[in-house]
Phi, psi and omega in degrees: 000325178298324178296318180296315178298319177297320179294318178296319178298317178296321179294317179296316179296323177294319178296320178295318180297319178296318178299315181297317182292326182274344183238060183254009176284144178287142175236154180253133175248125182245136176219110188054243181266355181273143176222127180238133178250127182203171176280158181297320181297318179294320179296317179296319179297317180294316179296321178298314180295319177297322176294320177297315181295315180293322177294319178297321179294315180297317179297319178298317177298317181295318179298314181295318180292323177294320177296320179295320180294316182290324177292321180294322180287330182285338183277000000 
């Protein structure tokens, strides 16, 4: 099973590498007066990481609020 997981990981990494190599032209992202120029792959990576952090934060808030509600009811 470890071999299968390793093979899937290699396939995903190869697909990412192909995407990065084929999309290396700079693109501009504008927000109000700010303009940032970066490659599409870097932009996707940053957006993905920001989504992970925000999702992790929301899940943490939900867990804490659920724990507070259940603790309050048990007392």
